[in-house]
Backbone atoms as SQL, in Angstrom:
CREATE TABLE atoms (id INTEGER PRIMARY KEY, chain TEXT, resi INTEGER, resn TEXT, atom TEXT, x REAL, y REAL, z REAL);
INSERT INTO atoms VALUES
  (1, 'A', 1, 'MET', 'N', 1.289, -39.126, -89.188),
  (2, 'A', 1, 'MET', 'CA', 0.023, -38.425, -88.936),
  (3, 'A', 1, 'MET', 'C', -0.472, -37.762, -90.226),
  (4, 'A', 2, 'ASN', 'N', -1.744, -37.972, -90.540),
  (5, 'A', 2, 'ASN', 'CA', -2.299, -37.298, -91.718),
  (6, 'A', 2, 'ASN', 'C', -2.803, -35.917, -91.332),
  (7, 'A', 3, 'LYS', 'N', -3.254, -35.159, -92.343),
  (8, 'A', 3, 'LYS', 'CA', -3.620, -33.755, -92.118),
  (9, 'A', 3, 'LYS', 'C', -4.804, -33.604, -91.167),
  (10, 'A', 4, 'THR', 'N', -5.793, -34.483, -91.291),
  (11, 'A', 4, 'THR', 'CA', -6.991, -34.358, -90.454),
  (12, 'A', 4, 'THR', 'C', -6.638, -34.537, -88.982),
  (13, 'A', 5, 'THR', 'N', -5.820, -35.533, -88.685),
  (14, 'A', 5, 'THR', 'CA', -5.421, -35.786, -87.297),
  (15, 'A', 5, 'THR', 'C', -4.637, -34.607, -86.754),
  (16, 'A', 6, 'LYS', 'N', -3.751, -34.062, -87.573),
  (17, 'A', 6, 'LYS', 'CA', -2.961, -32.894, -87.165),
  (18, 'A', 6, 'LYS', 'C', -3.869, -31.709, -86.874),
  (19, 'A', 7, 'LEU', 'N', -4.853, -31.486, -87.729),
  (20, 'A', 7, 'LEU', 'CA', -5.772, -30.353, -87.579),
  (21, 'A', 7, 'LEU', 'C', -6.567, -30.492, -86.281),
  (22, 'A', 8, 'VAL', 'N', -7.119, -31.704, -86.047),
  (23, 'A', 8, 'VAL', 'CA', -7.901, -31.951, -84.828),
  (24, 'A', 8, 'VAL', 'C', -7.022, -31.749, -83.602),
  (25, 'A', 9, 'PHE', 'N', -5.791, -32.291, -83.649),
  (26, 'A', 9, 'PHE', 'CA', -4.852, -32.162, -82.542),
  (27, 'A', 9, 'PHE', 'C', -4.534, -30.699, -82.275),
  (28, 'A', 10, 'PHE', 'N', -4.348, -29.929, -83.353),
  (29, 'A', 10, 'PHE', 'CA', -4.033, -28.510, -83.267),
  (30, 'A', 10, 'PHE', 'C', -5.175, -27.737, -82.616),
  (31, 'A', 11, 'VAL', 'N', -6.409, -28.003, -83.050),
  (32, 'A', 11, 'VAL', 'CA', -7.591, -27.319, -82.507),
  (33, 'A', 11, 'VAL', 'C', -7.761, -27.648, -81.028),
  (34, 'A', 12, 'VAL', 'N', -7.605, -28.937, -80.686),
  (35, 'A', 12, 'VAL', 'CA', -7.731, -29.364, -79.285),
  (36, 'A', 12, 'VAL', 'C', -6.668, -28.670, -78.440),
  (37, 'A', 13, 'LEU', 'N', -5.462, -28.586, -78.984),
  (38, 'A', 13, 'LEU', 'CA', -4.356, -27.945, -78.271),
  (39, 'A', 13, 'LEU', 'C', -4.666, -26.471, -78.000),
  (40, 'A', 14, 'ILE', 'N', -5.236, -25.786, -79.004),
  (41, 'A', 14, 'ILE', 'CA', -5.589, -24.370, -78.856),
  (42, 'A', 14, 'ILE', 'C', -6.662, -24.196, -77.783),
  (43, 'A', 15, 'VAL', 'N', -7.696, -25.040, -77.829),
  (44, 'A', 15, 'VAL', 'CA', -8.795, -24.938, -76.856),
  (45, 'A', 15, 'VAL', 'C', -8.275, -25.183, -75.445),
  (46, 'A', 16, 'VAL', 'N', -7.482, -26.248, -75.294),
  (47, 'A', 16, 'VAL', 'CA', -6.912, -26.574, -73.985),
  (48, 'A', 16, 'VAL', 'C', -6.008, -25.435, -73.515),
  (49, 'A', 17, 'GLY', 'N', -5.231, -24.881, -74.439),
  (50, 'A', 17, 'GLY', 'CA', -4.335, -23.777, -74.117),
  (51, 'A', 17, 'GLY', 'C', -5.107, -22.555, -73.634),
  (52, 'A', 18, 'LEU', 'N', -6.214, -22.244, -74.306),
  (53, 'A', 18, 'LEU', 'CA', -7.026, -21.085, -73.921),
  (54, 'A', 18, 'LEU', 'C', -7.658, -21.277, -72.550),
  (55, 'A', 19, 'VAL', 'N', -8.180, -22.477, -72.306),
  (56, 'A', 19, 'VAL', 'CA', -8.798, -22.773, -71.008),
  (57, 'A', 19, 'VAL', 'C', -7.747, -22.690, -69.905),
  (58, 'A', 20, 'ALA', 'N', -6.576, -23.297, -70.166),
  (59, 'A', 20, 'ALA', 'CA', -5.489, -23.272, -69.189),
  (60, 'A', 20, 'ALA', 'C', -5.026, -21.839, -68.956),
  (61, 'A', 21, 'PHE', 'N', -4.969, -21.041, -70.037),
  (62, 'A', 21, 'PHE', 'CA', -4.531, -19.655, -69.928),
  (63, 'A', 21, 'PHE', 'C', -5.500, -18.851, -69.075),
  (64, 'A', 22, 'LYS', 'N', -6.810, -19.049, -69.312),
  (65, 'A', 22, 'LYS', 'CA', -7.826, -18.342, -68.522),
  (66, 'A', 22, 'LYS', 'C', -7.713, -18.719, -67.048),
  (67, 'A', 23, 'PHE', 'N', -7.547, -20.020, -66.800),
  (68, 'A', 23, 'PHE', 'CA', -7.430, -20.523, -65.433),
  (69, 'A', 23, 'PHE', 'C', -6.173, -19.968, -64.774),
  (70, 'A', 24, 'LEU', 'N', -5.053, -20.006, -65.515),
  (71, 'A', 24, 'LEU', 'CA', -3.771, -19.531, -64.976),
  (72, 'A', 24, 'LEU', 'C', -3.783, -18.021, -64.796),
  (73, 'A', 25, 'ALA', 'N', -4.462, -17.306, -65.689),
  (74, 'A', 25, 'ALA', 'CA', -4.534, -15.847, -65.583),
  (75, 'A', 25, 'ALA', 'C', -5.213, -15.454, -64.271),
  (76, 'A', 26, 'GLY', 'N', -6.278, -16.167, -63.909),
  (77, 'A', 26, 'GLY', 'CA', -6.964, -15.920, -62.649),
  (78, 'A', 26, 'GLY', 'C', -6.064, -16.222, -61.468),
  (79, 'A', 27, 'MET', 'N', -5.330, -17.343, -61.546),
  (80, 'A', 27, 'MET', 'CA', -4.408, -17.715, -60.480),
  (81, 'A', 27, 'MET', 'C', -3.240, -16.747, -60.415),
  (82, 'A', 28, 'LEU', 'N', -2.718, -16.382, -61.592),
  (83, 'A', 28, 'LEU', 'CA', -1.556, -15.491, -61.648),
  (84, 'A', 28, 'LEU', 'C', -1.868, -14.135, -61.045),
  (85, 'A', 29, 'ARG', 'N', -3.097, -13.664, -61.245),
  (86, 'A', 29, 'ARG', 'CA', -3.475, -12.372, -60.676),
  (87, 'A', 29, 'ARG', 'C', -3.376, -12.431, -59.157),
  (88, 'A', 30, 'ASN', 'N', -3.874, -13.534, -58.579),
  (89, 'A', 30, 'ASN', 'CA', -3.796, -13.700, -57.123),
  (90, 'A', 30, 'ASN', 'C', -2.352, -13.839, -56.668),
  (91, 'A', 31, 'ILE', 'N', -1.573, -14.668, -57.402),
  (92, 'A', 31, 'ILE', 'CA', -0.174, -14.892, -57.046),
  (93, 'A', 31, 'ILE', 'C', 0.602, -13.590, -57.158),
  (94, 'A', 32, 'LEU', 'N', 0.326, -12.837, -58.228),
  (95, 'A', 32, 'LEU', 'CA', 1.010, -11.558, -58.448),
  (96, 'A', 32, 'LEU', 'C', 0.687, -10.585, -57.314),
  (97, 'A', 33, 'PHE', 'N', -0.583, -10.547, -56.920),
  (98, 'A', 33, 'PHE', 'CA', -1.014, -9.665, -55.834),
  (99, 'A', 33, 'PHE', 'C', -0.311, -10.032, -54.531),
  (100, 'A', 34, 'ILE', 'N', -0.257, -11.350, -54.244),
  (101, 'A', 34, 'ILE', 'CA', 0.399, -11.831, -53.023),
  (102, 'A', 34, 'ILE', 'C', 1.892, -11.516, -53.081),
  (103, 'A', 35, 'ALA', 'N', 2.504, -11.726, -54.260),
  (104, 'A', 35, 'ALA', 'CA', 3.939, -11.465, -54.420),
  (105, 'A', 35, 'ALA', 'C', 4.256, -9.988, -54.208),
  (106, 'A', 36, 'VAL', 'N', 3.438, -9.115, -54.813),
  (107, 'A', 36, 'VAL', 'CA', 3.652, -7.667, -54.664),
  (108, 'A', 36, 'VAL', 'C', 3.478, -7.258, -53.203),
  (109, 'A', 37, 'ALA', 'N', 2.451, -7.795, -52.556),
  (110, 'A', 37, 'ALA', 'CA', 2.214, -7.482, -51.143),
  (111, 'A', 37, 'ALA', 'C', 3.390, -7.960, -50.297),
  (112, 'A', 38, 'ALA', 'N', 3.902, -9.173, -50.587),
  (113, 'A', 38, 'ALA', 'CA', 5.033, -9.724, -49.836),
  (114, 'A', 38, 'ALA', 'C', 6.278, -8.863, -50.031),
  (115, 'A', 39, 'VAL', 'N', 6.522, -8.449, -51.276),
  (116, 'A', 39, 'VAL', 'CA', 7.687, -7.603, -51.570),
  (117, 'A', 39, 'VAL', 'C', 7.582, -6.270, -50.835),
  (118, 'A', 40, 'LEU', 'N', 6.384, -5.694, -50.816),
  (119, 'A', 40, 'LEU', 'CA', 6.182, -4.423, -50.114),
  (120, 'A', 40, 'LEU', 'C', 6.401, -4.577, -48.608),
  (121, 'A', 41, 'VAL', 'N', 5.872, -5.674, -48.060),
  (122, 'A', 41, 'VAL', 'CA', 6.028, -5.919, -46.617),
  (123, 'A', 41, 'VAL', 'C', 7.493, -6.128, -46.274),
  (124, 'A', 42, 'ILE', 'N', 8.181, -6.967, -47.080),
  (125, 'A', 42, 'ILE', 'CA', 9.604, -7.234, -46.834),
  (126, 'A', 42, 'ILE', 'C', 10.416, -5.953, -47.006),
  (127, 'A', 43, 'GLY', 'N', 10.090, -5.176, -48.043),
  (128, 'A', 43, 'GLY', 'CA', 10.788, -3.915, -48.287),
  (129, 'A', 43, 'GLY', 'C', 10.599, -2.948, -47.135),
  (130, 'A', 44, 'ALA', 'N', 9.356, -2.833, -46.643),
  (131, 'A', 44, 'ALA', 'CA', 9.071, -1.937, -45.521),
  (132, 'A', 44, 'ALA', 'C', 9.781, -2.422, -44.256),
  (133, 'A', 45, 'TYR', 'N', 9.754, -3.734, -44.040),
  (134, 'A', 45, 'TYR', 'CA', 10.405, -4.326, -42.861),
  (135, 'A', 45, 'TYR', 'C', 11.908, -4.055, -42.891),
  (136, 'A', 46, 'ARG', 'N', 12.530, -4.278, -44.055),
  (137, 'A', 46, 'ARG', 'CA', 13.971, -4.070, -44.193),
  (138, 'A', 46, 'ARG', 'C', 14.313, -2.586, -44.092),
  (139, 'A', 47, 'PHE', 'N', 13.420, -1.747, -44.582),
  (140, 'A', 47, 'PHE', 'CA', 13.667, -0.301, -44.531),
  (141, 'A', 47, 'PHE', 'C', 13.611, 0.190, -43.087),
  (142, 'A', 48, 'VAL', 'N', 12.635, -0.337, -42.326),
  (143, 'A', 48, 'VAL', 'CA', 12.448, 0.110, -40.940),
  (144, 'A', 48, 'VAL', 'C', 13.511, -0.493, -40.023),
  (145, 'A', 49, 'PHE', 'N', 13.692, -1.821, -40.138),
  (146, 'A', 49, 'PHE', 'CA', 14.580, -2.530, -39.189),
  (147, 'A', 49, 'PHE', 'C', 15.987, -2.708, -39.756),
  (148, 'A', 50, 'GLY', 'N', 16.097, -2.786, -41.087),
  (149, 'A', 50, 'GLY', 'CA', 17.392, -3.047, -41.706),
  (150, 'A', 50, 'GLY', 'C', 18.355, -1.890, -41.558),
  (151, 'A', 51, 'SER', 'N', 17.834, -0.659, -41.562),
  (152, 'A', 51, 'SER', 'CA', 18.683, 0.519, -41.493),
  (153, 'A', 51, 'SER', 'C', 19.383, 0.611, -40.129),
  (154, 'A', 52, 'LYS', 'N', 18.719, 0.050, -39.094),
  (155, 'A', 52, 'LYS', 'CA', 19.298, 0.095, -37.754),
  (156, 'A', 52, 'LYS', 'C', 20.175, -1.134, -37.482),
  (157, 'A', 53, 'ALA', 'N', 19.596, -2.336, -37.744),
  (158, 'A', 53, 'ALA', 'CA', 20.284, -3.574, -37.368),
  (159, 'A', 53, 'ALA', 'C', 21.066, -4.179, -38.537),
  (160, 'A', 54, 'GLY', 'N', 20.708, -3.802, -39.773),
  (161, 'A', 54, 'GLY', 'CA', 21.306, -4.442, -40.951),
  (162, 'A', 54, 'GLY', 'C', 22.758, -4.066, -41.166),
  (163, 'A', 55, 'LYS', 'N', 23.119, -2.816, -40.865),
  (164, 'A', 55, 'LYS', 'CA', 24.485, -2.361, -41.091),
  (165, 'A', 55, 'LYS', 'C', 25.405, -2.872, -39.972),
  (166, 'A', 56, 'LYS', 'N', 26.488, -3.547, -40.424),
  (167, 'A', 56, 'LYS', 'CA', 27.414, -4.099, -39.426),
  (168, 'A', 56, 'LYS', 'C', 28.768, -3.425, -39.568);
């Protein structure tokens, strides 16, 4: 590969990376929100029901 091809490939990679990052950042925010909500729900459920039924 010569320098020009490398440079073009590098620029394309950066642009694609930025677009993918923006897209993933939007998705990650939703996934993170869902994950935090799920952890809170599971934590609350285990705290309420686990303390009574969880101990054997």
